[in-house]
Every structure is written in C-alpha cells, then in structure tokens.
LOBA-445469 format. One record per residue (C-alpha): x, y negated, z negated. Coordinates in Angstrom, 3 decimals, decimal comma. Example, Ala and Ser with C-alpha at 12.3 -4.5 7.8 and 13.67 -1.06 7.14 Angstrom:
% residues 2
[[12,300; 4,500; -7,800]]
[[13,670; 1,060; -7,140]]
//
This chain:
% residues 436
[[17,668; 0,643; -32,980]]
[[13,875; 0,539; -32,691]]
[[12,106; 2,020; -35,724]]
[[10,306; 5,303; -35,042]]
[[6,975; 3,732; -35,956]]
[[7,484; 1,151; -33,208]]
[[8,367; 3,906; -30,746]]
[[5,187; 5,752; -31,634]]
[[3,144; 2,568; -31,405]]
[[4,654; 1,709; -28,020]]
[[4,049; 5,178; -26,605]]
[[0,428; 5,278; -27,792]]
[[-0,206; 1,724; -26,570]]
[[1,138; 2,336; -23,074]]
[[-0,749; 5,620; -22,871]]
[[-3,967; 3,874; -23,851]]
[[-3,437; 1,026; -21,371]]
[[-2,613; 3,449; -18,554]]
[[-5,645; 5,588; -19,346]]
[[-7,946; 2,578; -19,296]]
[[-6,579; 0,720; -16,272]]
[[-4,879; 3,080; -13,821]]
[[-7,835; 5,358; -12,920]]
[[-10,081; 2,353; -12,296]]
[[-7,450; 0,406; -10,343]]
[[-6,620; 3,519; -8,344]]
[[-10,303; 3,926; -7,511]]
[[-10,384; 0,336; -6,232]]
[[-7,283; 0,933; -4,103]]
[[-8,742; 4,158; -2,769]]
[[-11,608; 2,262; -1,145]]
[[-9,366; -0,646; -0,147]]
[[-7,181; 1,623; 1,963]]
[[-10,103; 3,713; 3,193]]
[[-11,901; 0,603; 4,478]]
[[-8,651; -0,561; 6,068]]
[[-7,704; 2,610; 7,967]]
[[-11,037; 4,348; 8,585]]
[[-10,951; 2,615; 11,957]]
[[-8,438; 5,320; 12,923]]
[[-11,131; 7,970; 12,492]]
[[-13,794; 5,776; 14,114]]
[[-11,543; 5,559; 17,175]]
[[-12,160; 9,236; 17,930]]
[[-15,606; 8,239; 19,284]]
[[-15,866; 4,422; 18,993]]
[[-13,222; 3,668; 21,620]]
[[-15,095; 5,569; 24,311]]
[[-18,466; 4,096; 23,274]]
[[-17,195; 0,498; 23,436]]
[[-14,643; 0,836; 26,228]]
[[-11,664; 0,033; 23,978]]
[[-8,310; 1,073; 25,494]]
[[-5,375; 2,448; 23,496]]
[[-3,601; -0,920; 23,754]]
[[-6,709; -2,841; 22,651]]
[[-7,245; -0,462; 19,745]]
[[-3,641; -0,886; 18,600]]
[[-3,917; -4,678; 18,745]]
[[-7,298; -4,686; 16,993]]
[[-6,028; -2,378; 14,257]]
[[-3,004; -4,578; 13,711]]
[[-4,733; -7,969; 13,944]]
[[-6,182; -7,273; 10,475]]
[[-2,729; -8,116; 9,135]]
[[-2,560; -11,544; 10,760]]
[[-5,511; -12,776; 8,686]]
[[-4,172; -10,862; 5,707]]
[[-0,741; -12,479; 5,943]]
[[-2,062; -16,024; 6,399]]
[[-4,047; -15,880; 3,157]]
[[-1,824; -13,608; 1,064]]
[[0,225; -16,095; -0,977]]
[[-2,663; -18,574; -1,548]]
[[-4,911; -15,716; -2,671]]
[[-2,396; -14,359; -5,179]]
[[-1,735; -17,832; -6,592]]
[[-5,501; -18,248; -7,035]]
[[-5,632; -14,874; -8,793]]
[[-2,992; -16,014; -11,282]]
[[-4,923; -19,238; -11,849]]
[[-8,469; -17,889; -12,146]]
[[-7,710; -14,432; -13,551]]
[[-7,627; -10,959; -12,049]]
[[-11,172; -10,036; -13,055]]
[[-12,923; -12,816; -11,147]]
[[-10,613; -12,909; -8,140]]
[[-10,395; -9,170; -7,502]]
[[-14,193; -8,974; -7,717]]
[[-14,454; -11,753; -5,107]]
[[-11,985; -9,995; -2,826]]
[[-13,756; -6,643; -2,991]]
[[-17,278; -7,928; -2,437]]
[[-16,272; -10,039; 0,573]]
[[-14,227; -7,312; 2,247]]
[[-16,985; -4,750; 1,593]]
[[-19,458; -6,919; 3,494]]
[[-17,051; -7,371; 6,412]]
[[-16,163; -3,676; 6,464]]
[[-19,865; -2,939; 6,901]]
[[-19,956; -5,515; 9,718]]
[[-17,513; -3,309; 11,663]]
[[-20,540; -1,129; 12,435]]
[[-21,885; -3,839; 14,742]]
[[-18,888; -4,706; 16,916]]
[[-19,740; -4,641; 20,618]]
[[-16,379; -4,559; 22,354]]
[[-12,712; -5,566; 22,111]]
[[-13,351; -9,247; 21,308]]
[[-15,771; -8,673; 18,444]]
[[-13,533; -5,810; 17,266]]
[[-10,601; -8,244; 17,058]]
[[-12,711; -10,900; 15,322]]
[[-14,107; -8,687; 12,562]]
[[-10,753; -7,033; 11,903]]
[[-9,150; -10,480; 11,586]]
[[-11,841; -11,638; 9,122]]
[[-11,501; -8,379; 7,188]]
[[-7,807; -9,151; 6,743]]
[[-8,608; -12,616; 5,375]]
[[-11,140; -11,150; 2,934]]
[[-8,791; -8,475; 1,611]]
[[-5,747; -10,771; 1,323]]
[[-4,286; -10,761; -2,163]]
[[-5,774; -7,471; -3,352]]
[[-2,709; -5,220; -3,317]]
[[-0,119; -7,799; -4,438]]
[[-2,667; -8,990; -6,988]]
[[-2,813; -5,503; -8,479]]
[[0,992; -5,208; -8,499]]
[[1,202; -8,583; -10,248]]
[[-1,522; -7,466; -12,656]]
[[0,493; -4,355; -13,579]]
[[3,538; -6,524; -14,386]]
[[1,342; -8,234; -17,014]]
[[0,669; -4,916; -18,761]]
[[3,688; -2,616; -18,308]]
[[7,396; -3,254; -19,065]]
[[9,658; -2,775; -16,035]]
[[11,248; 0,489; -17,189]]
[[7,849; 2,194; -16,929]]
[[6,667; 0,639; -13,674]]
[[7,737; 3,172; -11,031]]
[[5,756; 5,918; -12,767]]
[[2,774; 3,637; -13,370]]
[[2,796; 2,247; -9,824]]
[[3,064; 5,817; -8,504]]
[[-0,052; 6,830; -10,447]]
[[-1,866; 3,796; -9,051]]
[[-0,558; 4,218; -5,509]]
[[-1,496; 7,879; -5,296]]
[[-4,819; 6,427; -4,183]]
[[-3,097; 5,428; -0,925]]
[[-2,523; 8,906; 0,548]]
[[-5,433; 10,315; -1,491]]
[[-7,809; 8,003; 0,373]]
[[-6,795; 9,857; 3,522]]
[[-6,883; 13,304; 1,893]]
[[-10,478; 12,781; 0,812]]
[[-11,451; 10,199; 3,393]]
[[-10,324; 12,202; 6,429]]
[[-12,907; 15,008; 6,223]]
[[-15,618; 12,623; 4,996]]
[[-14,994; 10,099; 7,766]]
[[-14,872; 12,703; 10,521]]
[[-18,020; 14,392; 9,153]]
[[-19,868; 11,076; 9,234]]
[[-18,999; 10,732; 12,924]]
[[-21,558; 13,444; 13,588]]
[[-24,503; 11,398; 12,266]]
[[-26,940; 10,056; 14,854]]
[[-29,916; 8,260; 13,282]]
[[-31,956; 5,029; 13,459]]
[[-30,292; 4,154; 16,750]]
[[-26,801; 4,070; 15,219]]
[[-23,798; 6,128; 16,265]]
[[-21,764; 8,201; 13,808]]
[[-18,878; 5,723; 13,669]]
[[-21,359; 2,960; 12,769]]
[[-22,758; 5,022; 9,894]]
[[-19,209; 5,724; 8,739]]
[[-18,412; 2,014; 8,420]]
[[-21,711; 1,249; 6,658]]
[[-21,647; 4,111; 4,165]]
[[-17,969; 3,695; 3,251]]
[[-18,445; -0,042; 2,614]]
[[-21,200; 0,381; 0,008]]
[[-18,969; 1,713; -2,832]]
[[-16,565; -1,195; -2,333]]
[[-19,300; -3,760; -2,938]]
[[-20,570; -1,879; -6,007]]
[[-17,054; -1,587; -7,441]]
[[-16,478; -5,293; -6,824]]
[[-19,412; -6,054; -9,094]]
[[-18,157; -3,502; -11,662]]
[[-14,776; -5,272; -11,866]]
[[-16,476; -8,191; -13,619]]
[[-17,506; -5,911; -16,484]]
[[-14,535; -3,542; -16,670]]
[[-11,288; -5,402; -15,996]]
[[-9,678; -7,598; -18,727]]
[[-7,393; -10,378; -17,460]]
[[-4,561; -9,824; -19,978]]
[[-3,685; -7,748; -23,053]]
[[-5,099; -10,365; -25,420]]
[[-8,527; -9,907; -23,734]]
[[-8,585; -6,116; -24,094]]
[[-11,197; -5,236; -26,721]]
[[-10,042; -1,623; -26,653]]
[[-6,569; -2,548; -28,006]]
[[-6,194; -3,206; -31,740]]
[[-4,162; -6,139; -33,029]]
[[-0,991; -4,094; -33,616]]
[[-1,135; -2,732; -30,069]]
[[-1,699; -6,172; -28,587]]
[[1,154; -7,615; -30,630]]
[[3,573; -4,845; -29,629]]
[[2,732; -5,085; -25,925]]
[[2,942; -8,872; -25,779]]
[[6,234; -8,952; -27,683]]
[[7,733; -6,220; -25,480]]
[[6,841; -8,085; -22,305]]
[[8,127; -11,374; -23,765]]
[[11,396; -9,714; -24,833]]
[[11,932; -8,281; -21,382]]
[[11,187; -11,645; -19,775]]
[[13,666; -13,441; -22,059]]
[[16,340; -10,832; -21,411]]
[[16,292; -11,083; -17,614]]
[[19,644; -12,150; -16,183]]
[[19,787; -15,685; -14,834]]
[[20,883; -14,736; -11,294]]
[[17,951; -12,342; -10,947]]
[[15,170; -14,269; -12,637]]
[[12,738; -17,001; -11,601]]
[[10,650; -19,096; -13,962]]
[[8,527; -20,988; -11,450]]
[[6,720; -20,265; -8,198]]
[[9,167; -22,500; -6,311]]
[[12,208; -20,683; -7,728]]
[[10,702; -17,293; -6,925]]
[[9,933; -18,207; -3,324]]
[[13,511; -19,436; -2,880]]
[[15,178; -16,266; -4,209]]
[[17,096; -14,601; -1,320]]
[[16,360; -11,148; -2,716]]
[[12,615; -11,851; -2,464]]
[[12,996; -12,474; 1,269]]
[[15,222; -9,439; 1,697]]
[[12,631; -7,345; -0,152]]
[[10,022; -8,650; 2,273]]
[[12,164; -7,505; 5,200]]
[[12,539; -4,028; 3,695]]
[[8,792; -3,843; 3,102]]
[[8,231; -4,917; 6,713]]
[[10,235; -1,882; 7,852]]
[[8,307; 0,426; 5,507]]
[[4,926; -0,823; 6,722]]
[[5,837; -0,525; 10,403]]
[[6,115; 3,182; 9,641]]
[[3,226; 3,461; 7,199]]
[[0,541; 1,764; 9,272]]
[[1,781; 3,005; 12,611]]
[[1,546; 6,483; 11,094]]
[[-1,792; 6,001; 9,291]]
[[-3,807; 4,358; 12,063]]
[[-2,704; 6,782; 14,759]]
[[-2,298; 10,067; 12,869]]
[[-5,826; 11,373; 13,655]]
[[-5,255; 10,821; 17,376]]
[[-1,712; 12,246; 17,242]]
[[-3,024; 15,368; 15,516]]
[[-5,863; 15,630; 18,037]]
[[-3,244; 15,586; 20,819]]
[[-1,496; 18,671; 19,372]]
[[-4,292; 21,026; 20,424]]
[[-7,992; 21,493; 21,087]]
[[-9,813; 20,584; 17,847]]
[[-13,194; 19,180; 16,873]]
[[-13,358; 15,885; 14,998]]
[[-14,078; 17,729; 11,734]]
[[-11,060; 19,997; 12,284]]
[[-8,897; 16,930; 12,935]]
[[-10,074; 15,511; 9,601]]
[[-9,248; 18,713; 7,747]]
[[-5,791; 19,018; 9,292]]
[[-5,108; 15,346; 8,541]]
[[-5,562; 16,125; 4,846]]
[[-2,404; 18,239; 4,753]]
[[0,315; 15,576; 5,318]]
[[-1,388; 13,202; 2,892]]
[[-1,786; 15,886; 0,231]]
[[1,956; 16,506; 0,347]]
[[2,548; 12,737; 0,238]]
[[0,500; 12,529; -2,997]]
[[2,736; 15,098; -4,656]]
[[5,939; 13,500; -3,406]]
[[4,872; 10,014; -4,438]]
[[4,167; 10,953; -8,067]]
[[7,190; 13,233; -8,561]]
[[9,626; 10,791; -6,938]]
[[8,251; 7,871; -8,972]]
[[8,748; 9,847; -12,187]]
[[12,281; 10,769; -11,146]]
[[13,055; 7,107; -10,488]]
[[11,950; 6,125; -14,007]]
[[13,793; 9,072; -15,569]]
[[17,073; 8,170; -13,870]]
[[16,458; 4,401; -14,072]]
[[17,571; 4,156; -10,443]]
[[15,531; 2,332; -7,816]]
[[17,424; 1,587; -4,598]]
[[18,266; 5,144; -3,527]]
[[14,736; 6,174; -4,478]]
[[13,576; 3,715; -1,818]]
[[16,203; 4,390; 0,869]]
[[16,334; 8,196; 0,885]]
[[12,590; 8,721; 1,553]]
[[12,772; 6,156; 4,378]]
[[15,594; 8,116; 6,006]]
[[13,595; 11,323; 5,646]]
[[10,583; 9,667; 7,260]]
[[12,688; 8,327; 10,143]]
[[14,264; 11,708; 10,881]]
[[10,910; 13,499; 10,717]]
[[9,223; 11,032; 13,108]]
[[12,009; 11,505; 15,646]]
[[11,586; 15,278; 15,506]]
[[7,788; 15,026; 15,743]]
[[7,940; 12,712; 18,740]]
[[10,347; 14,773; 20,808]]
[[9,454; 18,394; 20,060]]
[[7,155; 20,255; 22,417]]
[[6,168; 22,846; 19,795]]
[[2,898; 21,860; 18,048]]
[[3,776; 23,711; 14,812]]
[[7,177; 22,003; 14,555]]
[[5,622; 18,663; 15,421]]
[[2,999; 19,008; 12,716]]
[[5,558; 20,132; 10,108]]
[[7,607; 17,048; 10,963]]
[[4,525; 14,851; 10,531]]
[[4,085; 16,328; 7,045]]
[[7,681; 15,456; 6,140]]
[[7,207; 11,988; 7,639]]
[[4,209; 11,384; 5,367]]
[[6,239; 12,407; 2,295]]
[[9,104; 10,143; 3,327]]
[[6,975; 7,098; 4,180]]
[[4,932; 7,139; 0,965]]
[[7,297; 8,470; -1,717]]
[[9,543; 5,414; -1,982]]
[[6,736; 2,874; -2,450]]
[[6,541; 2,947; -6,303]]
[[10,305; 2,521; -6,630]]
[[10,227; -0,281; -4,077]]
[[7,694; -2,310; -6,074]]
[[9,450; -1,590; -9,377]]
[[12,641; -2,903; -7,768]]
[[11,042; -5,898; -6,049]]
[[9,097; -7,129; -9,115]]
[[11,952; -7,100; -11,614]]
[[12,696; -10,419; -13,337]]
[[9,375; -11,974; -12,262]]
[[6,411; -13,019; -14,419]]
[[3,462; -15,403; -14,301]]
[[3,041; -17,669; -11,265]]
[[6,544; -16,721; -10,090]]
[[5,577; -13,049; -9,962]]
[[2,228; -13,749; -8,281]]
[[3,770; -15,857; -5,543]]
[[6,876; -13,728; -4,955]]
[[4,975; -10,431; -4,814]]
[[2,483; -11,987; -2,404]]
[[5,316; -13,323; -0,221]]
[[6,998; -9,900; -0,118]]
[[3,678; -8,307; 0,783]]
[[3,005; -10,978; 3,434]]
[[6,372; -10,491; 5,113]]
[[5,923; -6,740; 4,926]]
[[2,497; -6,789; 6,468]]
[[3,818; -8,179; 9,721]]
[[4,870; -4,560; 10,033]]
[[1,234; -3,592; 9,623]]
[[0,542; -5,445; 12,847]]
[[3,643; -4,299; 14,729]]
[[3,383; -0,581; 13,917]]
[[-0,131; 0,140; 15,252]]
[[0,214; -2,316; 18,159]]
[[3,562; -0,861; 19,262]]
[[2,227; 2,693; 19,256]]
[[-0,833; 1,594; 21,249]]
[[1,210; -0,242; 23,880]]
[[3,775; 2,548; 24,164]]
[[1,033; 5,159; 24,484]]
[[-0,675; 3,140; 27,208]]
[[2,458; 2,791; 29,333]]
[[4,205; 6,120; 28,664]]
[[1,145; 8,337; 28,059]]
[[3,101; 9,865; 25,164]]
[[3,666; 9,215; 21,456]]
[[7,392; 10,045; 21,613]]
[[8,736; 6,553; 22,355]]
[[6,477; 4,835; 19,814]]
[[7,376; 7,282; 17,027]]
[[11,045; 6,709; 17,826]]
[[10,495; 2,950; 17,539]]
[[8,953; 3,095; 14,065]]
[[11,651; 5,589; 13,007]]
[[14,278; 2,985; 13,934]]
[[12,585; 0,437; 11,669]]
[[12,524; 2,889; 8,768]]
[[16,225; 3,531; 9,275]]
[[17,015; -0,195; 9,364]]
[[15,044; -0,741; 6,147]]
[[16,932; 2,048; 4,403]]
[[20,252; 0,550; 5,520]]
[[19,238; -2,848; 4,122]]
[[18,318; -1,315; 0,758]]
[[21,679; 0,462; 0,538]]
[[23,516; -2,743; 1,502]]
[[21,599; -4,719; -1,143]]
[[22,444; -2,080; -3,757]]
[[26,152; -2,296; -2,936]]
[[26,000; -6,089; -2,989]]
[[24,384; -6,182; -6,437]]
[[26,881; -3,674; -7,804]]
[[29,716; -5,930; -6,639]]
[[28,023; -8,970; -8,226]]
[[27,526; -7,103; -11,520]]
[[31,189; -6,109; -11,591]]
[[32,273; -9,662; -10,817]]
[[30,267; -11,222; -13,648]]
[[30,831; -8,460; -16,207]]
[[32,946; -9,442; -19,259]]
[[36,547; -8,190; -19,148]]
//
C-alpha cells in the first residue's frame, strides 16, 4: 500500500505538472491544427481565384501528409536526442514561415509545393508532444491528460472557423481575404515557437517549478512503471519498438481514424455550405457546432477511459458512431438530419483519440517511445492524404458528397473492427500466460 503522504504528493505533483504544461502545449497544438486545416476555409474563395478544381484541392490538401510522413520518424528521433524544447521550437518557427507562404501560391502546382513543404516542416510535432507527455505522466493518467491536450484539435475549428471565415472578407494592400487569413494566422505560430525556448523544460529534472520531493516522486513513478512493463508488450530500444507487431497494427488503426478525421475536417466547410444558402461567415459559425460537441465528447470520454482503465472499446465505439453518422449524413436529403449526423460524426471521430494514444504508447519510453509513436503517426497520416483526396475525386466525378462520406465511413468501421480484434487477441494471450 502507498502511504497517504505519497498519494498526496503524487496528486499535487501531477496537478502542478498538468497546470504548467497542458495549457501551453494545447495552445501550440491549437495553432498547429489551425495552420494545417485553415486551407479548408480558404477554399471557399481561393479555389475560384486560382482556378483550383475540387480534385486538385483534395490532392493539395492531402499532399501535406506525404512530406509529413517522410520526415516523421527522423524528426521524432531528433527530438529525443536534442530535447523537446529546442526541436519543437524549430518545428513551429519553420512551419509558421511556410504557412504564411501559402498566401502567395499562384495555382495548383505552387499550392502542391507549399503544402508538401509545410508537411516536412511540421513533421514530428504531434508525435513529439505525445512522446513528451509520456516523459511526464504515468500511463494510468494519460487518456485524461491527452484529452485535455487534444481538446485543442476540435477547439481550433470552434474558434478558428468564425475567425478564418471573417478574415476572408478582408481586401487590402492588393491581397485577397484568403491571403490575409494565411498571413495573420501564421504570426502567432512563429511567436509561440520562440516562446517554447523559454517556457518548455525538456524533462522533470529540468523543471524549476518542481521541488526536489516532487521531482523524485515523478521520476521514481515513471521508472517503476517502466520496470513493471510486461516483456511481451515492452520495447527497450528503437529497433525493438519499430519491430513490435502491435506498433504496426496501431498505425493501421490510426490510418483508419485519420481517413475520417482529415476527410471530415478539410471538407466540412464546403459540405456545410452545400446544405443551404449561407454566407462565408454563416458557414464559419455553423461549423463551430460539430466541433464544440466534439470538445465535450473528447474530454468526457477520455476521463471515462481513465476511470474504467479500459482503452480498446473507448477507441472502437466512437469510430463506429462516426461511421454510422457519416453514412446517414451522406445519404439523407434532409439538411437538418444531415447536419445532426455531421455533429455526431464529429463526436465519434474525435472522442476516441485520447484513449487511442494511451493504448498505443503503453510500455514505451525513451528512444523506443519516440520512434514507435512517430511510426504510428506516420502510418496513420497516410490516411490524412487519402481522406481529403478521396472526397475531392469522388465529388468531382459524382457531383455529390454521398459516395466519399461512405468511403471514409468504411475505413472507420474497419479500424474499429481491428481494435476489437486486437483486444480479443490480447485477452487470449493474457489468459494463456497467466499463472494457474
């Protein structure tokens, strides 16, 4: 039994660490996702200005992930080697500059080129943050902590949607509204990248705001958890981690999730605009609603996962909800029903993410965690290319969103089935190796 004083110390330490790190990291992620998906709002006017077709827009939106994937694992390994503070600052400053460069694309080719370079610049940011959180929080607390961090994902659309669509109305100094949107939304990213150097400690031992007892408790708790990981589920080196079958299976599940997430995120403004006659500002305001509900679902479901200490079903069930809702949204002719289904789809797509990363990162620390998390994210982000591109191609040839929404619903369903299969497989393995 742990002495009460240790329980109190642990609770106060984790609360202090969360209070110091999570708001700042969430703020960074807010702008990361905003700079990644604001192209969806720009498309409301940019596509016509530059002569970009639906297919070209889908490919250009998705090509970001090709550069991102190519540099993901190397970037996360460099983060583990040089420290989160320096590497995350480098990532943010470089992607902020390239996000601003989106204001000066001239057509499909330059659109593809800048999006590809933006993916290279941002590679390693999200898996780097997930790895960073494993260095500060024991696994039994991670779903809740990751949920608090990842609320920035839908929140960036809640807040970013009306801001981005409002900026589309600016016409000044010879620049269109979509150009001003890219420029103005890139500036905070560059400033925050510089702030990382002053704010973010690399590890608990570097945190000046923790006293020695708090540092000692946190380091010993993480070391105890690392030592107690079961041998079949644990990797001590980068090579071992990259060879774990469950790491590759996690990457396949994440691929299915991101087909849905990015297909949904990049095209939602245009899907909503197709439901009725609305101005760009009205589209932005309506877009806030699904993401607001996703924020609530993400936090509550992450807390429930930690409270029940169950991960797999907390990943699979939201994916099934998202799949069913996308099918309904694609095939109904009633705008109100279609929009309600989009709201449920947002809740389903986002709510399982904290539990997924808590599940995928278990038994991994150090270079093994950095490399494995980056590999999972790399495999998953192929879905970031497929989702937007598939919707664009399907829309071009069918003149409807129904077939493309059905396609990404199928991927969500396949991912949920894989999670359930993996859960059953691990339960059988646990029973087999349990002492009798």
